C-alpha positions, -999 to +999 in steps of 0.1 A: -900-395+670-869-402+645-890-425+624-918-401+617-891-370+612-873-396+585-906-404+568-918-368+567-884-358+553-886-386+527-921-377+517-910-341+511-883-348+489-905-373+468-931-346+464-905-321+452-891-345+425-929-353+415-936-317+409-902-312+386-906-308+349-883-328+329-881-312+293-893-333+264-873-346+237-893-327+210-886-296+229-848-301+234-843-312+197-828-348+205-840-380+198-829-416+210-799-428+194-811-464+186-781-475+166-760-469+195-785-484+221-785-517+197-745-518+197-743-515+235-769-543+242-751-565+216-716-561+231-731-568+266-749-598+255-719-611+242-703-605+277-730-618+296-742-587+310-775-573+316-781-536+306-808-515+325-811-481+309-818-453+334-813-425+304-809-436+267-784-422+246-796-393+227-785-375+195-794-341+175-826-345+156-808-324+133-782-350+127-808-375+115-821-352+089-859-351+104 
C-alpha cells in the first residue's frame, strides 16, 4: 500500500512539472553567454574536472548588440 501511495505521489509531481511552462530565451531578452561557457570549460579541463551544465549562463541580448 505504501508503494502505491509513493508511486502515485511521484507521478503527480512529475505531471505538475511536465505542465509548467519555461519562458523562452527570446521572450526574456537573454542569450547564452558562450564566452563564459568556454572559459569555465577550459578551466575545468585544465583541472581534470567534467562540467555538466544544468542551466547555461545567460546575458542580456541588448548587451550583445543584437
